[in-house]
N, C-alpha and C positions, 0 to 999 in steps of 0.2 A: 787576363791580367788587369789588375785594378790600377787606375790612374788618378792622379790628383789634378784638379783643374787650377791653373794659375791665371790670375787676372792680369791682363796686359793692357791697357786702355786704350778702351774700352773704351774699339769697332771693338761686346759680347760677343761673340762671334759676330754679333752685331751689336748684336742687338746692341749691341749696343754700341754706333757708329757709328759705322759702319760702322757692343759690347764689345788690335793695335789701333785700327782706326780708333777707337776706344768706345767704350760703351758696350753693351752686350751685343749688338751687331757689330759692334766692335768686338764680340766674343766668338771664339770658335775653338774647335778642338784640334789638336795636332799631336804629333808624337815627338815630344822633346824638342819641338821647334817653336820659335816665337811666332806670334800671329800678326794679324791685321794690323798685320803690318799694313793692312790696307788702310783698313782700315784702319783713328784712332786709328800708322800703320805698322808698326811691328806689333790695327791696327790696330788698324787700323785698322779695324777696321772693323766694325761693325760696321754694319753698313758703314758706319762711320768709322769707324773707328776706332777706339780702344777695344781690346778684345780679351776673351778668355781662351786659354789654350790648354790642351791636355799635357801634363808633364809625365814623362815615362820614368817610373821609379823602379823598373825591374832590376836594376843593378844596385839598388839601395833599399831593398825591401824592409830592412830593419829600422830605417829612419822614419820618424814621425813628423818631421818638419823639414822645410827647405825654403830657400829664398832666391830671388833673381833680380837683376838690374838690367834693364834694356834702355838704351839711349841711341838717338840718331837724328837724322834730318829728313824732312819731306818737302818736296818742291811746292806743294800746296797742302793745306790741311782741309780735308773734306769730311764733313760730318753728315751722315745720312744723305749724301748726294749734294750737300750745300758746301760750296767753296768758301771757307771762312777767312782765308788769308790772301787770296789773289796770287799774283805771280811770285811773291817773295818767300813763301813757305814758312816753315816753323821747325824749331828744335824741340824734340820731345824726349821725355824721360819717364820711365815707369819702374817703380820698386814694388815687388810682390813678395808676400810671405804666406806660406801654407802651413797650417798646423792640423795634422790629421785631415779631416774633410773640410775644414774651414779655410777660406781664402781671403786675404786682405791685400789691397792694392792702392797705391797712390800714383796717379798719372798727372803730368804737367806738360803744358805746351807753351812755348814763347816764340812769338813771331820774329823772323829774321828780315828786317827791313819794313816791318809793319808793327802795329800796336796790339796784335793778337796776344792774348794771355788766357789760359784756362787751367783749372785744377779739378781733378776728379778723385774722390775718395770712395772706394768700393769695398763692400763686404759680401761674401757669398758662401754658399754651402754646396758641396758636391755629393749628389746621391747617385748610386749606380745599382742597376738590377741587370745582371748579365752584361749584355753589350749595349744596354740603353743607359744614357746618363741624363740627369735632370739637375739643373743648377738655378735655384732661386737666389736673388740677391737684391742689394740696395746700393745706389750710387748717389752721393752728394756732389753736385756739379756747381762750381763757383767760377764766374767769369768777371773778374774785376774790371777788365778793359771795357766791357760793355757798359758798366756803370758810369765810367768816365765819359765815353764817347757817345753813348746813347741814352743817357739819363734825362734829367730835366731839360738840359740844353737841347738834346735831340728831339724831345717832344715839342719844345717851343719852335724849333726849326720846322718840324712837321706841320704845325698849324700856321706859322707865319710865312714860310717861304714856299710852301706847296709840297704836294705828295711826291711828285716825280723826282725831285732833287734828292730826296732821302733814300731812294731805292735803286739808283742806277750807277753806283760807283763800283765798277767791276774790280778795280784794283784793291779795294778794301772789302773782302768777302763778307764782313759782318753786316753790310748793308742789306744783304738778302736774308729774309726771315729764316730762323732756324731754332731748333730746340724748343719747340712749343711757341715760337713767336709767329703770330699771324702777320703775313706780309701786308695785308690790307689794314690790319689794326695797328701795326708797328709797335706791338707791345714788347717789353724787354724784361725777361726773367733772369735776373743776375744769379739768384740762388735756386737751383732745381733739386728737388727731392724725387728720385726716380726708382721705382720698383721694376724688376725685370725677372724673366726666367728664360733659360735656354734648354731645349729638348733635342736630343740627337742620338745617334747610334754609331758604334764603332764596328758593326758587324761586317761591313764591306771592306776587304783589304785595300789599303792605300787611299780610300775615299771615306770622308766623314760628312754625311748629310745632317743638317740641323735646322732648327727654326728658333727664332728668338722674339720675344715680345717685351717692350718697355713702355712704362706708363709714367708720365710726368705728373706728380701729384700737385705741383704748383700751377699747372695750366690744364684744367680739365674742360673739355676732352683734350688730351695730349698724349696720344699713343702712337707706337710705330711697330710694325710687324715685318720680320725679315726671314726669308727662306734662303738657305745657303748650302752650297756643296763645296767642299775643300778636298784637295788631294795632297799626298805626301809621297813623292816618287823618288826613290833612291837612284842616284846617277853613278856615284863612285863609292862603293863600300858603304860605310856609315859616315863618310866625310862630307860628300857633296850631295845635296838633294834639292828637288824643286817642289814648290808648294803653289800650284795653280788653284784658283777659286772663282766662283761665280755666285752672285746673289741677286735676289729680287726683293726690293723694298716697297712696302705699302704704308701710306700715311693715313693715320686716323686722328689727325689734329696736332701732331708733333711739329711738323714744319710749317703748317698753316691749317686753319680751320675753315678755309674757304672751299676746299675741295678734299674729299676723302677718296683714297684709291691709289692708283699706280704712281709710285714716287720715282724710282729709278731702277735700272738694271746695271749691275756693276760686275766687272771681271778683271782679273789680273794674274800675275805670276811673280813669285819670289824665289830667289836662289839662296841657299844657306850653305855656308862652309863651316863645318864643325872643326875648329882649330884643335881643341882638346875637349875633355869631358866638362870643362868649366866655361869655355869661351867659344862663341859662335859669331860669325860675320854674316850679314844678310844684305841683299839689295833687291829691289823689285820695281815693277811698273804697274799702274792701275788705270782703269778707264771707267768712268761713270756716264751712262747715257740717261739724260733727263727724260722723264715721262710726263704725264699730264700735270701732276702736282707741282713739280719743279718748274715746268714751263709756265705755269700760272703765276709763279713768283719771280719770273724772269731769271731763273737759274738754268744755264745751258749745260751742255756736255763738258766734262772735265777730265783731263789726263794729267797724271802726276807720277813722280818717281819717289822712292824712299830708300834709304840706306842707313846702316847702323851696326851696333855691336850688342851682344847679349851675354851677360855673365850669370852663371847659375851655380848654386851650391846645394 
């Protein structure tokens, strides 16, 4: 069966993330379920967050296009292991459109009780050979809140008031370097142009292994690699299902250029209730274990929950 991949933001499966987390670790494949939610998390998650999911069109084989709207709340917004919102979380929305093998997606996140704001605009193409799928794509990532709180004023603070004060505000997750920001250099890329690809297989029943790679063109070297395994386990007919996942993220200059290698190990589970063929409700819990890279930028382990609704046509 041939499936179309919908961008959900993109945790890419992760890649972008965590392509729901959003991003291509926020990308992952699924069977007519929304993702990463981990990630970027219905997410979310690519690693971070916004994500790509497989959309099952077996009941609509004559259709050449489709659309989806996913909206919800997450107790924290985690992007490739970096907590960007602290305790207050974020309200996220993603609109996706597929036309034949092309996928277009817009993902947005707004902090609830914090100044977090982010927009992702993604275009991708789904290639399939048997049970193997390959998804190359491009994401434009815009973070206006970073410009306000970490622009020239932030740089002046960094030089005039000292390094430590700029990097240890746990309640405002943006203080920890992310998205190609070096923690040591305290650089701020408000506009990111990111290329990515996701490679995986649907050959194993109920399980989808994949890997995703993202490269931030605005901050070279600024890359991230994610290996991910996702499940889709039916619990009650086609109505209730569980989507467990686990991923390993490797930093190659995306979160920091001070250290390359082990970024985080993340796992979680989501439950989906398919109300009807158009509406699904979901809720999940996620846990990210900081490894060498995140420890180096003072980012610890993070646990967060997410819930929301998905509308598909």
